[in-house]
N, C-alpha and C positions, 0 to 999 in steps of 0.2 A: 202567640208563636210558641211552639213546643221546643224545649231544650233537651239535651241528652239525658238529664236527670229525671225528666218527667216520664210518665207511663207511655210505653210504645205500643201502638196497635200493629199487629203482625199478620194481617190478612193479605193475600196476594194482591198486588197492585196492577194497574193497567199499563205499566211502563217497563221498558228494557233499557239497560245501560250497556254500552259496548266500550271496551278499552281499545285505544288506538296506538298505544305504545306500551312499554315494559315487556317483561318476559311473557305476559299473558295477552299479548297483542291479538285482538280479534275475539277474545272471550266476551260472552254476554252474560249478564246477571239480571234476574228479575228484581224490580224495585218493589218493596213492600209498601202497603198503605201505611202511612205514618213515617217513621224514621228508619233509615238504613245507614249503618256506620261502615265506612271504608277506612281500614288501617293501612297506610301506605308507608313502606320502609324496607330496609334491608332484611332479607330472610334470616341471616345469621344473628342479627340483633334480637329477633323474636325468640330464639331458643338459646340465648346466651347464658341464662341461668341454669340450663341443663334440663329444664322441664317446660312443657308447653304452657303458654299463658292461658288464663281464663278469659275468653272474649265472649260477648253475648251472641246468641243464636242469630240475631238479625244483623250480623257483621260479616264483612269480607276482608281478607288480608290480600293486599296487592304488593308483590315484591318489586321494588324499584331501587336501583343502586344508589342514586343520589337525587335530591330535590323532592323527596317524598313529603307530602303534607296530608295529614289525616283530615277527613271530611265526612259530613253527614249529608244525605239527600233526604229531604222531607217532602213526602207526597201528600197533598191535601186534596182529597177527591171532591170535597164540597165546593172549593173554589177553582179546581183544575189548575192549581198553581204548583210549581215545583221549586222548592227553595234549596239552595246549596249553602251549607255552613262550612267554611274552612276553619279547622280547629288548629290554629297556629299557637305556638307557645306564647302565653301572656295575653292573647286576644283572640277573638273570633270574628270572622267577617261573614256576612250573609248576603246572598244575591239571588235574584230570580233567574232561572235558566230557560232558554228557548229550546224547543225540540229540534232534532236533526241539525244542530249547530255545534261545531266543535267547542268544547269547554276545557279550559286549561286550569288545572288545580296543581300548583307547584310545577313539577316537570311532567305530570301525568296528563294525557289528553283523553277525553271521553266524549261520547255522544249518547243522547237519550232520545228514545222514540216511543210513541204509543205502541202497545203490544199488538194491536190490530192492524197497524200500518207497516208497510215495508220501509226499509232505509231509503232516504232520499238518494236517487241515482247519482253515482259518481262521487258522492261525498266521502264515504270511507276509503275508497280507492285512492282518491287524491291525497288524503292525509297519510295513508300508509306509504305511498311512494315518496311523499315529501319527507316523511320521517326517516326513510332509509338514506344512507350516505349516497350522494351523487358521485358516481364513478365516471371517469372520462368516457366519452361516447365511443371512441374507437379502440378502447383498451383490448377487447377481445379480438378485434380484427388485426391489430398489430401483433398480438401473440400468435394468432393463426398464421399470419404472413411470415413471421420469423421462424416458426416451426416448419413451414413449407420450404423456405430457403435452406434451412438446416438439412432437411431430408434430401432436397435436390443436390446440395453440396456433397453429402455423404454418397449419394448415388453416382455422381460424377467422378468423385475420387475413386470409388470402388471399380467403376468401369475402366478408368485409365490404368489402374493398378493391374487389373486382369489383362488388359490389352498389352501392357508393357512388361509383363512378367518375363524373366530371363528364359524360361522354357519356351514361351511363345516367340521371343525374338530369335532364339536358336532355330526353331522350326521354320521361320520365315527366311532366315539367312540360308539354311540348307536348301529350301525350295528355289531361292534365287541363284544359287551356285549349281543347281542341278543335281544335288546329292539327295537321294531319298533313303530313308531308313527302311530296313527290311525286317 
């Protein structure tokens, strides 16, 4: 098993990783044969020292406000196995990953698929909709109904005001009394 300190092979790999949350939701990155490092954290912490950090070329930075865990994805083309190494403080956890299955690393959700195959139907859409906050079903309908009643009320008040204006009342009274203005 290769660790981050060993030599990394950086030829293009046959897999694509897609982010399912964070500010880069929906972005896809090619996985390199060998090791690919993902640095996950707050973007302001990355530039806190006033200069950009020196990160390897086979690395990606993923901005995430909280719950960021750095990880490596190791692609071994000989065994067609993909290993994910979570790089937590003090320890490292490794696990094999399955393709087109949601993978949670800290608060980050990702999917991995072979480059030659499409995404499994409905999988990314289900996750994207579940990641969004669920709003009440009739929220927009209630707002539209209230706006309609408000406009109807303004129209009714305006019509009554025009019909009951003093000038209109005087004209009606004159016509009832038989007096016409010349």
